[in-house]
Backbone bond lengths (Angstrom), bond angles and torsions (degrees), N, CA, C in turn:
res aa  C-N    CA-C-N  psi(-1)  N-CA   C-N-CA  omega(-1)  CA-C   N-CA-C  phi
1 X - - - 1.504 - - 1.504 109.55 -
2 X 1.381 115.11 -42.53 1.444 117.78 179.46 1.531 112.23 -67.30
3 X 1.312 115.48 -44.81 1.429 120.86 178.34 1.504 113.18 -58.66
4 X 1.286 117.56 -40.07 1.411 123.15 -178.85 1.549 110.91 -64.86
5 X 1.284 117.40 -30.49 1.491 120.00 -178.27 1.492 113.12 -82.67
6 X 1.336 118.09 -7.86 1.454 121.14 179.78 1.524 108.60 -83.55
7 X 1.364 117.20 149.33 1.446 121.08 175.66 1.413 112.52 -53.65
8 X 1.383 119.33 153.90 1.446 124.52 -179.20 1.522 110.71 -59.25
9 X 1.308 118.53 130.41 1.412 122.21 175.90 1.546 114.09 84.34
10 X 1.284 120.28 1.46 1.433 123.88 -179.24 1.515 110.61 -122.75
11 X 1.332 116.18 135.33 1.471 120.14 175.77 1.518 110.66 -77.92
12 X 1.365 117.58 157.92 1.465 118.38 177.24 1.515 111.51 -56.15
13 X 1.351 118.62 -35.66 1.507 118.26 -178.76 1.536 110.34 -66.49
14 X 1.310 117.39 -35.10 1.475 121.29 -179.57 1.496 110.60 -68.46
15 X 1.347 113.92 -39.16 1.508 119.48 176.74 1.522 109.01 -64.03
16 X 1.316 118.11 -40.85 1.462 122.88 -178.73 1.544 109.39 -63.40
17 X 1.302 117.21 -42.49 1.440 118.75 -177.70 1.511 110.17 -69.47
18 X 1.321 116.46 -41.87 1.447 122.44 178.53 1.548 110.90 -57.42
19 X 1.336 114.35 -49.95 1.478 122.51 -179.07 1.551 110.68 -59.30
20 X 1.328 115.06 -45.76 1.479 118.44 179.61 1.504 111.27 -65.06
21 X 1.356 118.40 -36.89 1.426 120.43 -177.56 1.513 110.41 -70.22
22 X 1.354 115.89 -41.08 1.500 118.68 -179.30 1.537 111.18 -68.26
23 X 1.348 116.33 -39.28 1.465 120.10 177.77 1.517 111.91 -62.39
24 X 1.365 114.97 -42.31 1.434 119.96 179.70 1.513 112.85 -63.96
25 X 1.328 118.24 -42.82 1.447 124.30 178.41 1.492 109.94 -64.13
26 X 1.352 119.55 -42.61 1.444 121.42 -176.78 1.570 108.44 -71.30
27 X 1.276 119.24 -37.17 1.448 121.88 177.30 1.563 108.16 -64.09
28 X 1.290 117.18 -46.09 1.503 120.19 -179.16 1.593 110.40 -60.92
29 X 1.334 113.89 -47.29 1.464 117.95 179.57 1.543 112.54 -61.59
30 X 1.311 117.18 -39.94 1.465 122.17 177.82 1.524 111.91 -64.50
31 X 1.332 114.44 -47.01 1.511 120.84 -179.96 1.515 110.83 -62.27
32 X 1.302 114.92 -49.89 1.465 118.54 -177.56 1.549 110.10 -65.61
33 X 1.286 116.64 -40.85 1.485 120.33 177.28 1.492 113.63 -57.95
34 X 1.387 114.33 -41.89 1.410 119.96 179.96 1.504 111.43 -68.41
35 X 1.374 115.06 -40.98 1.467 117.93 -177.96 1.559 112.91 -61.96
36 X 1.354 114.37 -43.81 1.453 117.19 -177.13 1.508 113.78 -79.88
37 X 1.364 119.58 -9.84 1.419 122.34 -174.63 1.564 110.60 -101.41
38 X 1.316 117.67 -40.86 1.460 121.59 -173.44 1.554 111.33 -69.50
39 X 1.289 118.01 134.86 1.395 122.63 171.32 1.544 110.96 -133.26
40 X 1.260 121.29 135.45 1.533 128.36 3.11 1.503 110.08 -61.14
41 X 1.350 114.74 157.99 1.427 121.27 -176.27 1.557 111.13 -62.02
42 X 1.300 115.88 141.25 1.473 123.42 -177.83 1.525 109.91 -118.57
43 X 1.320 119.74 84.39 1.486 120.94 -176.92 1.528 113.03 -59.02
44 X 1.304 118.85 -29.19 1.473 122.01 -175.46 1.553 109.55 -62.34
45 X 1.315 117.08 -28.87 1.457 121.38 177.45 1.511 110.78 -64.48
46 X 1.312 118.41 -44.64 1.451 122.58 179.55 1.508 110.94 -67.66
47 X 1.375 116.13 -41.52 1.468 120.21 177.63 1.535 111.49 -62.48
48 X 1.325 116.78 -43.88 1.462 121.70 178.49 1.541 110.42 -63.59
49 X 1.269 116.99 -43.51 1.492 121.81 178.87 1.497 111.76 -60.45
50 X 1.344 114.14 -40.05 1.488 122.08 178.76 1.503 109.21 -63.17
51 X 1.346 118.11 -47.41 1.440 121.39 -178.21 1.549 109.71 -65.40
52 X 1.307 119.10 -41.12 1.461 121.89 -179.73 1.530 110.91 -63.79
53 X 1.358 114.33 -37.70 1.482 117.93 179.38 1.570 110.32 -64.51
54 X 1.344 116.27 -41.48 1.378 120.19 177.74 1.535 113.68 -63.90
55 X 1.348 117.17 -42.83 1.412 123.97 179.98 1.571 109.21 -67.37
56 X 1.340 116.83 -41.23 1.436 121.57 179.54 1.541 111.74 -62.42
57 X 1.335 115.36 -43.52 1.440 118.90 179.78 1.534 110.86 -70.59
58 X 1.317 119.95 -32.87 1.452 123.18 176.15 1.547 110.04 -62.18
59 X 1.340 115.57 -44.12 1.445 119.95 179.49 1.529 110.41 -67.88
60 X 1.289 116.94 -34.30 1.494 120.85 -177.65 1.546 111.77 -68.02
61 X 1.353 116.65 -48.26 1.382 119.24 -177.16 1.554 113.20 -68.71
62 X 1.282 116.05 -27.84 1.463 119.26 177.51 1.473 117.71 -73.69
63 X 1.348 117.19 -12.56 1.456 120.48 172.95 1.510 112.28 -87.55
64 X 1.315 117.16 0.25 1.475 119.06 177.84 1.529 109.74 -67.65
65 X 1.283 117.60 145.13 1.447 119.33 -174.09 1.523 112.17 -69.00
66 X 1.308 118.44 -15.86 1.489 123.16 -179.47 1.542 110.27 -88.26
67 X 1.322 116.70 -8.82 1.471 114.24 -170.92 1.501 114.89 -74.69
68 X 1.271 118.70 -13.67 1.481 119.26 -177.86 1.537 109.50 -65.67
69 X 1.336 118.95 -17.38 1.452 120.29 -179.51 1.508 112.79 -88.36
70 X 1.270 118.88 -2.06 1.484 123.99 -175.20 1.529 112.23 -112.82
71 X 1.335 116.86 157.68 1.453 121.20 177.42 1.504 109.20 -76.18
72 X 1.357 117.25 150.21 1.436 120.44 -179.05 1.560 111.93 -56.77
73 X 1.369 115.76 -38.81 1.496 118.53 -175.78 1.498 110.58 -69.12
74 X 1.345 119.37 -18.97 1.482 119.38 -178.70 1.535 113.37 -64.82
75 X 1.291 119.35 -14.70 1.421 124.99 -179.25 1.521 110.80 -72.36
76 X 1.315 117.07 -21.56 1.499 121.14 -175.57 1.524 110.76 -52.87
77 X 1.365 115.88 -48.44 1.402 120.33 -172.02 1.513 111.90 -64.48
78 X 1.340 116.90 -22.48 1.475 120.00 178.55 1.549 111.92 -75.99
79 X 1.337 116.42 -12.82 1.458 119.25 -176.04 1.538 113.66 -92.95
80 X 1.345 114.91 -11.69 1.539 117.18 -172.63 1.511 110.12 -65.68
81 X 1.334 119.03 -49.03 1.483 120.29 -173.17 1.559 110.42 -63.59
82 X 1.365 119.93 -52.90 1.471 118.78 -177.97 1.548 111.98 -57.45
83 X 1.379 114.64 -44.42 1.466 117.16 -177.23 1.571 110.70 -65.63
84 X 1.377 115.80 -45.95 1.462 117.76 177.86 1.484 114.34 -63.91
85 X 1.384 117.42 -33.87 1.462 119.39 178.31 1.560 109.07 -65.81
86 X 1.266 117.53 -40.64 1.495 120.16 177.75 1.541 109.10 -62.39
87 X 1.304 115.22 -50.34 1.517 116.79 -177.75 1.515 110.55 -66.75
88 X 1.277 119.92 -42.56 1.453 122.52 179.99 1.519 113.83 -65.37
89 X 1.384 114.09 -44.99 1.470 115.79 -179.83 1.504 113.04 -68.13
90 X 1.351 118.74 -33.06 1.432 121.26 174.52 1.499 112.71 -61.91
91 X 1.362 116.21 -46.91 1.462 121.54 179.54 1.540 110.30 -64.34
92 X 1.335 114.99 -43.77 1.496 119.35 -176.93 1.547 111.12 -66.17
93 X 1.312 117.65 -44.63 1.458 121.24 178.96 1.540 109.54 -62.01
94 X 1.323 116.39 -45.46 1.447 120.59 -178.08 1.527 110.48 -63.47
95 X 1.353 117.55 -32.74 1.488 119.05 -174.82 1.480 113.52 -86.71
96 X 1.385 117.60 -32.23 1.455 122.04 -171.60 1.516 114.06 -98.10
97 X 1.325 116.93 -41.40 1.477 121.04 -172.05 1.561 111.39 -94.20
98 X 1.323 114.20 151.12 1.459 119.35 174.89 1.520 109.06 -134.26
99 X 1.319 116.19 161.81 1.452 122.51 172.15 1.537 110.79 72.44
100 X 1.323 114.35 -146.17 1.477 121.93 -172.53 1.549 114.08 -75.98
101 X 1.324 115.13 -6.86 1.465 116.89 178.86 1.543 114.05 -78.80
102 X 1.293 115.39 -12.10 1.452 121.18 -179.58 1.517 113.26 -66.21
103 X 1.323 117.51 -47.45 1.457 120.14 -175.36 1.508 113.63 -68.89
104 X 1.334 120.47 -44.19 1.507 118.18 173.63 1.490 112.29 -59.74
105 X 1.330 119.25 -39.11 1.423 121.24 179.67 1.540 109.96 -63.88
106 X 1.341 117.37 -39.14 1.482 119.76 179.05 1.502 111.69 -65.29
107 X 1.361 115.80 -40.51 1.436 119.69 -179.34 1.576 108.96 -66.32
108 X 1.333 116.74 -41.66 1.485 120.58 178.61 1.580 109.11 -62.75
109 X 1.304 118.38 -41.36 1.424 120.09 175.06 1.465 115.68 -62.50
110 X 1.349 117.76 -37.16 1.385 123.34 175.73 1.531 112.65 -62.47
111 X 1.341 115.79 -47.77 1.420 120.25 176.03 1.499 112.21 -60.67
112 X 1.334 118.36 -41.32 1.435 121.59 177.00 1.514 112.16 -62.93
113 X 1.316 117.26 -31.84 1.470 120.37 174.75 1.516 112.26 -60.26
114 X 1.309 115.59 -42.09 1.506 120.27 178.25 1.505 111.05 -62.82
115 X 1.325 116.73 -37.88 1.490 119.57 179.44 1.551 108.80 -71.37
116 X 1.295 118.41 -36.08 1.501 121.87 -179.89 1.520 107.66 -65.31
117 X 1.337 116.73 -48.54 1.472 120.33 179.78 1.521 111.04 -61.95
118 X 1.335 118.12 -38.51 1.466 120.76 174.82 1.555 109.88 -63.91
119 X 1.270 116.24 -37.06 1.502 119.90 176.27 1.540 110.52 -63.71
120 X 1.306 118.53 -39.01 1.435 121.71 177.15 1.508 108.04 -60.93
121 X 1.312 116.70 -45.47 1.480 120.67 175.95 1.522 114.25 -57.22
122 X 1.328 115.01 -43.66 1.444 121.16 -175.53 1.540 110.21 -71.10
123 X 1.342 118.77 -21.94 1.476 119.60 -177.41 1.485 111.83 -101.37
124 X 1.310 120.20 14.92 1.456 121.94 171.23 1.533 108.76 -66.00
125 X 1.336 118.87 -39.33 1.396 125.93 179.66 1.519 109.15 -94.26
126 X 1.357 118.79 108.19 1.431 124.00 -176.10 1.561 111.19 -63.67
127 X 1.338 117.67 -16.28 1.470 121.06 -178.27 1.497 109.30 -109.70
128 X 1.342 118.83 12.36 1.448 120.96 -179.35 1.520 112.82 -67.07
129 X 1.312 116.33 156.30 1.472 122.37 -175.21 1.522 110.77 -63.30
130 X 1.384 118.27 -35.75 1.427 120.67 -175.49 1.543 111.24 -100.26
131 X 1.260 117.50 6.97 1.482 119.20 -174.86 1.527 113.35 -57.22
132 X 1.325 116.48 -51.83 1.498 120.25 -177.38 1.530 111.74 -60.01
133 X 1.292 116.20 -45.01 1.534 117.95 -177.84 1.563 111.36 -63.56
134 X 1.298 114.38 -43.39 1.496 117.61 -178.80 1.516 112.52 -72.64
135 X 1.309 117.87 -29.67 1.471 119.12 176.35 1.517 111.08 -67.21
136 X 1.292 116.17 -38.46 1.525 119.00 177.76 1.566 107.63 -68.09
137 X 1.336 117.52 -44.02 1.456 120.24 -179.55 1.520 109.86 -61.74
138 X 1.345 120.06 -43.08 1.465 120.87 -175.25 1.558 110.02 -75.20
139 X 1.337 117.42 -29.52 1.438 118.70 171.89 1.533 112.86 -59.31
140 X 1.367 112.57 -46.76 1.451 117.52 173.58 1.520 114.59 -57.58
141 X 1.356 117.31 -46.07 1.421 121.03 178.42 1.576 110.80 -62.25
142 X 1.306 114.75 -35.62 1.503 118.72 178.63 1.488 111.68 -58.11
143 X 1.389 116.64 -47.00 1.438 119.45 179.90 1.510 113.64 -70.10
144 X 1.342 116.25 -34.42 1.459 119.01 174.22 1.570 111.20 -62.75
145 X 1.354 113.89 -43.44 1.464 115.95 178.85 1.505 111.86 -65.61
146 X 1.331 118.20 -36.19 1.446 120.29 176.09 1.499 112.22 -63.22
147 X 1.320 118.89 -40.72 1.436 122.90 179.59 1.549 111.33 -64.60
148 X 1.340 116.11 -39.93 1.456 122.03 176.93 1.561 110.85 -57.59
149 X 1.320 113.68 -50.52 1.479 118.32 179.37 1.508 113.25 -63.63
150 X 1.383 113.88 -46.40 1.488 115.54 -176.44 1.501 111.38 -62.28
151 X 1.328 118.08 -38.80 1.529 122.72 179.50 1.508 108.66 -62.77
152 X 1.339 115.62 -54.68 1.476 120.31 -169.90 1.508 110.75 -67.64
153 X 1.368 117.02 -42.76 1.456 120.05 -179.26 1.526 111.24 -67.40
154 X 1.278 118.51 -32.22 1.475 120.87 177.58 1.538 109.75 -76.01
155 X 1.291 119.55 -38.45 1.434 123.02 -176.01 1.556 113.91 -73.27
156 X 1.305 114.15 -39.74 1.474 117.67 -175.85 1.570 110.61 -75.16
157 X 1.313 114.63 153.90 1.482 121.49 -174.58 1.497 109.42 -80.91
158 X 1.342 118.56 63.61 1.464 123.91 177.09 1.538 109.29 -88.27
159 X 1.351 117.12 153.58 1.371 120.47 170.03 1.548 111.23 -58.86
160 X 1.347 116.83 142.13 1.468 119.86 -169.89 1.519 110.54 -64.11
161 X 1.365 118.16 -41.19 1.488 120.43 -179.29 1.515 108.86 -66.08
162 X 1.320 118.59 -41.91 1.461 121.02 178.63 1.546 109.84 -62.41
163 X 1.323 117.98 -44.15 1.441 121.38 -178.43 1.511 110.59 -61.96
164 X 1.340 116.37 -40.79 1.463 119.67 178.14 1.488 111.79 -64.73
165 X 1.280 117.08 -45.57 1.527 123.01 177.69 1.530 111.64 -62.12
166 X 1.287 115.13 -42.12 1.451 121.29 179.23 1.510 110.55 -61.69
167 X 1.364 117.81 -52.04 1.423 122.17 175.77 1.476 111.84 -57.54
168 X 1.313 120.19 -39.47 1.513 123.08 -178.12 1.504 107.36 -65.94
169 X 1.300 118.76 -43.78 1.472 120.89 -177.61 1.505 113.34 -65.93
170 X 1.330 115.52 -45.17 1.480 122.00 -178.97 1.543 107.02 -64.06
171 X 1.346 119.72 -45.09 1.428 122.50 -174.91 1.607 107.24 -66.72
172 X 1.249 117.69 -38.55 1.490 119.55 179.94 1.527 111.76 -64.65
173 X 1.318 116.64 -43.75 1.456 120.84 178.48 1.520 114.42 -68.40
174 X 1.266 116.78 -35.95 1.460 121.68 178.49 1.568 110.19 -73.48
175 X 1.327 116.28 -33.00 1.492 121.04 174.92 1.533 107.75 -65.07
176 X 1.336 117.95 -39.80 1.438 119.27 -179.29 1.520 111.16 -62.12
177 X 1.358 116.12 -35.63 1.443 118.89 174.75 1.527 112.41 -63.22
178 X 1.299 118.14 -42.93 1.466 122.09 177.98 1.478 111.75 -64.15
179 X 1.360 118.29 -36.69 1.444 120.46 -175.65 1.549 113.70 -96.38
180 X 1.317 115.41 18.32 1.445 122.44 -172.79 1.550 114.47 -55.30
181 X 1.307 114.75 -35.28 1.476 118.93 -175.12 1.514 111.41 -78.49
182 X 1.328 119.56 -7.64 1.488 121.24 -178.64 1.528 108.09 -78.91
183 X 1.406 112.58 77.30 1.494 121.30 -178.27 1.489 110.05 53.90
184 X 1.334 117.29 41.86 1.456 123.41 -178.91 1.481 113.51 44.61
185 X 1.373 114.35 60.33 1.419 122.56 177.46 1.500 111.72 63.67
186 X 1.337 118.66 58.71 1.451 121.08 169.43 1.508 109.25 -63.90
187 X 1.357 113.58 178.86 1.486 116.72 -175.93 1.496 113.56 -59.52
188 X 1.353 116.80 -38.41 1.451 119.30 -175.80 1.575 110.47 -64.74
189 X 1.317 117.53 -49.23 1.451 119.03 179.70 1.504 112.91 -68.50
190 X 1.287 117.66 -27.91 1.467 120.41 174.90 1.543 110.76 -68.20
191 X 1.278 117.88 -43.99 1.455 121.89 -179.55 1.542 110.88 -68.50
192 X 1.315 117.59 -40.03 1.494 115.89 -179.29 1.535 110.88 -72.32
193 X 1.320 116.24 -26.87 1.493 117.13 176.61 1.525 109.33 -66.64
194 X 1.325 118.22 -41.90 1.477 118.88 173.84 1.496 113.14 -63.45
195 X 1.292 115.03 -37.23 1.484 120.39 178.62 1.546 110.48 -61.48
196 X 1.346 115.45 -45.73 1.452 120.72 176.66 1.523 110.69 -61.86
197 X 1.282 117.50 -44.15 1.457 120.80 177.16 1.529 111.56 -56.99
198 X 1.349 117.91 -47.01 1.393 124.14 178.64 1.549 112.67 -59.50
199 X 1.326 112.54 -43.21 1.452 117.74 179.18 1.540 114.25 -64.02
200 X 1.374 114.13 -42.01 1.503 117.53 176.49 1.502 111.48 -66.64
201 X 1.326 117.12 -36.88 1.445 120.07 179.18 1.515 111.45 -63.36
202 X 1.385 115.60 -41.33 1.469 119.26 177.42 1.565 111.12 -66.61
203 X 1.302 117.10 -37.51 1.439 122.20 178.73 1.523 108.85 -63.49
204 X 1.344 117.40 -39.16 1.462 119.56 178.95 1.557 108.01 -64.66
205 X 1.270 120.01 -39.57 1.502 122.56 179.58 1.492 107.60 -65.40
206 X 1.355 119.18 -39.58 1.509 121.80 -179.01 1.535 110.96 -65.71
207 X 1.339 117.05 -35.77 1.481 120.29 -178.87 1.532 111.75 -67.57
208 X 1.301 118.83 -13.73 1.427 122.73 178.32 1.552 110.27 -59.90
209 X 1.258 116.48 -29.85 1.483 120.61 -175.29 1.525 113.32 -86.24
210 X 1.298 117.29 1.87 1.456 122.89 -179.72 1.514 111.70 -119.31
211 X 1.349 120.19 133.68 1.467 124.60 -178.35 1.554 111.19 -76.06
212 X 1.324 115.33 85.86 1.480 120.26 -176.83 1.495 105.94 -119.14
213 X 1.445 113.59 150.83 1.435 117.30 170.83 1.541 111.14 -85.87
214 X 1.272 116.62 173.66 1.474 120.72 -174.73 1.518 114.34 -60.38
215 X 1.330 115.72 -45.24 1.495 119.52 -176.10 1.526 110.07 -68.57
216 X 1.329 119.83 -40.80 1.419 121.49 179.44 1.511 110.85 -65.21
217 X 1.353 115.16 -46.24 1.509 117.74 178.97 1.523 110.15 -64.02
218 X 1.318 116.97 -38.84 1.437 119.44 178.49 1.576 113.93 -63.47
219 X 1.309 113.20 -37.09 1.493 121.31 179.37 1.547 108.16 -67.06
220 X 1.367 116.55 -45.46 1.478 118.79 -178.23 1.522 111.16 -67.88
221 X 1.299 118.72 -37.49 1.438 119.92 174.88 1.535 111.33 -66.25
222 X 1.294 117.66 -37.02 1.468 120.48 176.85 1.505 110.75 -63.85
223 X 1.283 117.62 -41.88 1.517 120.10 -179.64 1.475 108.73 -64.93
224 X 1.380 120.13 -41.00 1.414 122.48 177.87 1.537 110.91 -62.35
225 X 1.297 115.05 -39.94 1.501 120.92 179.10 1.502 109.41 -65.23
226 X 1.318 118.78 -42.40 1.446 123.65 179.13 1.532 109.35 -62.91
227 X 1.316 118.10 -44.89 1.474 121.77 -178.88 1.519 111.11 -61.29
228 X 1.356 112.08 -47.98 1.495 115.20 -176.69 1.538 112.73 -65.45
229 X 1.374 117.73 -46.91 1.390 120.78 -175.65 1.551 111.60 -69.53
230 X 1.347 115.56 -34.75 1.455 119.28 177.99 1.482 114.79 -63.79
231 X 1.370 116.04 -45.89 1.447 120.01 178.01 1.529 111.87 -67.26
232 X 1.307 115.86 -44.34 1.506 121.37 -178.90 1.537 109.14 -60.43
233 X 1.348 116.23 -42.14 1.460 119.39 -179.50 1.519 110.80 -56.23
234 X 1.342 116.63 -43.28 1.486 119.95 178.04 1.511 112.28 -68.12
235 X 1.346 113.83 -34.30 1.483 117.56 176.89 1.543 109.80 -62.68
236 X 1.278 117.37 -46.96 1.470 121.37 179.55 1.462 112.51 -63.68
237 X 1.305 118.99 -35.06 1.508 124.14 175.53 1.466 113.46 -81.80
238 X 1.347 116.97 -1.35 1.451 122.07 179.65 1.522 116.13 56.77
239 X 1.327 115.61 37.56 1.458 120.33 -179.98 1.535 112.29 -128.32
240 X 1.337 116.26 18.39 1.470 118.78 -178.61 1.522 111.02 -78.68
241 X 1.291 118.51 128.63 1.464 122.22 173.97 1.505 109.54 -130.45
242 X 1.345 115.73 174.65 1.478 119.09 -176.35 1.546 112.39 -60.91
243 X 1.305 115.39 -37.98 1.460 118.09 -178.40 1.543 111.85 -65.00
244 X 1.353 115.58 -42.31 1.470 119.38 -178.79 1.550 108.98 -68.63
245 X 1.295 120.17 -41.89 1.434 122.39 177.68 1.512 111.68 -61.53
246 X 1.334 116.19 -43.29 1.447 120.66 178.73 1.514 112.42 -62.26
247 X 1.360 113.83 -38.70 1.490 118.46 179.22 1.498 110.10 -63.06
248 X 1.340 119.36 -42.43 1.453 121.01 178.63 1.491 110.10 -64.69
249 X 1.304 119.44 -42.25 1.454 121.14 -178.70 1.513 110.57 -64.15
250 X 1.349 117.53 -45.00 1.463 119.42 -179.07 1.471 112.19 -64.51
251 X 1.350 118.64 -43.97 1.440 122.04 176.20 1.502 113.31 -58.05
252 X 1.347 115.97 -45.71 1.461 121.83 179.53 1.511 111.69 -63.12
253 X 1.337 115.33 -45.22 1.459 117.65 179.30 1.510 112.23 -65.17
254 X 1.343 117.04 -43.39 1.465 119.74 176.30 1.489 113.00 -61.60
255 X 1.315 118.73 -40.60 1.451 121.88 179.20 1.520 110.26 -65.56
256 X 1.345 116.83 -39.18 1.494 119.24 -179.51 1.504 111.13 -66.02
257 X 1.337 117.97 -42.08 1.430 121.58 176.51 1.533 112.87 -62.91
258 X 1.330 115.59 -41.83 1.454 121.95 178.03 1.521 111.45 -61.86
259 X 1.315 117.64 -43.20 1.451 122.06 -176.86 1.556 107.98 -67.10
260 X 1.292 116.82 -46.32 1.499 123.99 -177.44 1.587 107.62 -62.08
261 X 1.336 116.06 -48.10 1.481 117.45 -179.64 1.566 111.22 -63.07
262 X 1.335 115.16 -41.52 1.425 118.48 -178.05 1.578 111.92 -64.12
263 X 1.313 114.82 -37.41 1.483 118.92 179.23 1.543 109.14 -70.79
264 X 1.323 118.45 -36.60 1.454 122.97 -179.48 1.572 108.08 -67.27
265 X 1.296 117.76 -43.31 1.447 121.41 179.58 1.530 112.68 -66.21
266 X 1.404 113.97 -36.95 1.438 118.30 -179.39 1.557 111.26 -74.69
267 X 1.320 115.08 -8.55 1.456 119.28 179.68 1.459 114.87 86.02
């Protein structure tokens, strides 16, 4: 009976995943759209949308056929990126965009949230056909999300200690997403994620003493995050050598110089 009610060529499980993904994306688009549209600003809408995105992703990954072999608490790490993407995109859109561009950007972010959640579902199985493609996609989204947070938190008039702690927390959670395949956040990857978060938080405090605009500071924090997570990922995989470490350092230094020069030229 259940099979007969599913669309032709699709299993009931596939229909369930599709429905959950579409509902999650619609909810995220609606919540983000409301947050960037209503005035006076209603932060509770963004917080609620973030929580719902996390819960929706948690439910989505747990319907995967491979999930029966994992502990229920293991799904928590899969919720970090969708939730932080919703929170970060809402803050970034509200801070950067004005006028009628805000609503289309919010809708696009909501649709992207559904794709990110679907990517989390597809990467439950390390040997899945789409695993590699979605891990690359979500790594890119992780760095975009980090940049959004770094820029907004630096630009807004937050207390310095709060800004440092916020950057530290976001960096640690995003690092956990990047290191997720290391035995599903074993003790080593968990500890280094916190270490990366602490390092980025301290870097944010250090930038207080330099006259930087939000975009430049955000770019520099992102480069530091890329350097730390890239090297640590190789350490966890036990394939870090001098050449690889030097490559990351050279790329990060070159990117930092390029960003600074570009901002100076732009005035």
